[in-house]
N, C-alpha and C positions, 0 to 999 in steps of 0.2 A: 627561460633563459634571461639573464640579467647582466648588465654591464655598467660599471661605474668608474669614476676616477680612481686611481691607485690608492689614495688615501681612505677611501671607503672600505671598512672591513666587514660590515655586517649587512644583513639583508635590508633592503630599502623599505621605508614605510609604505610607498607606493605599492611595492609588490605584495607586502603583506595584506595591504587593504583590498587589492584585487583578489588575492587568494581567499580572503575572508568572504567576498561576495560570491565567489564560485563555490565555496563550501556551503553557503546559505541556500545555493540552488541544487545541493546534493552532489556536486563534484567531489570525489576523493582526491584532495590535493593538500600537500604539506609543504612547508617552507624548505624542508630538507630535500625536496625534489627540485629545487631551483639550481640550474647549472650556471655558474659564473663563467663569463667569457671574457676574451681579451678587449682592450680598450683601443678604440680607433686612434691611430696616431695624431691625427689633426685635431681631436678633442680631448687630448690626454688630460688636460687641466680641469675639464668639467663637462660631464655628459651623463646621460641615463638612457640605457636602451633596455626594453623589456619585450620579451615575447612569450606569450602564453599558448601552449599547444595542448588541446584537449582531444582525445581520441575515443570513440565509442568502444565498449567492452568487446565487441565483435570486430572492431578495427575497420568497420566500413564507412565511417563517418568521421570527419576531423574538422576542428574549428580552431582558427588562430586569431588572436587579438594582439596587437603590437602598437606601442607607443615609444616614440624615441625623442629624446631631447638632446640638442647639441649646444653646449655653452652653459654658462650659469645665470645670465641675467633674468631668466624667466623666474628663477626662485626669488630674487629680489623683487621683481615685479609682483609676483604673487602674494608675497608678505606685505608689499605696500598696499596692495589692493585689500587684503584682509584687514589690515589695521584701519584702512580708510572706511570700509564696510562697517566694521565694528565700533567706529566713532559714531555711527548713526543707530546702530542697533547693539546697545549695552548688554542686552541678555545673552548675546553670543559670547562675550567675554566672561560674563558671570559663570555660565554653564561649560566654559572650557572648550567650545566648538572649534575644530580645526576645518578650515575651508581648503579642500584639495583641488587645484586648478590644473 
């Protein structure tokens, strides 16, 4: 499940990164399986809700991983932190690493 502000029209990079991690663990999961959901009214201008639900083949075990962001300030804070960090470690910039907070 994924929910973002109305202006976001594609799957988030966060969801793609988490799916990639699950795939490396052997989980059969594709971005086509992401269910887009409605946006909470109080956070219509900026938010990100993610819920990953995994179920065993025999459906006897399930696992959920959830992370939610309300507001947009965390994105600016994360970008500022990354730029600050890269000012000390130039090789991160040279190699194009992205720091996900």
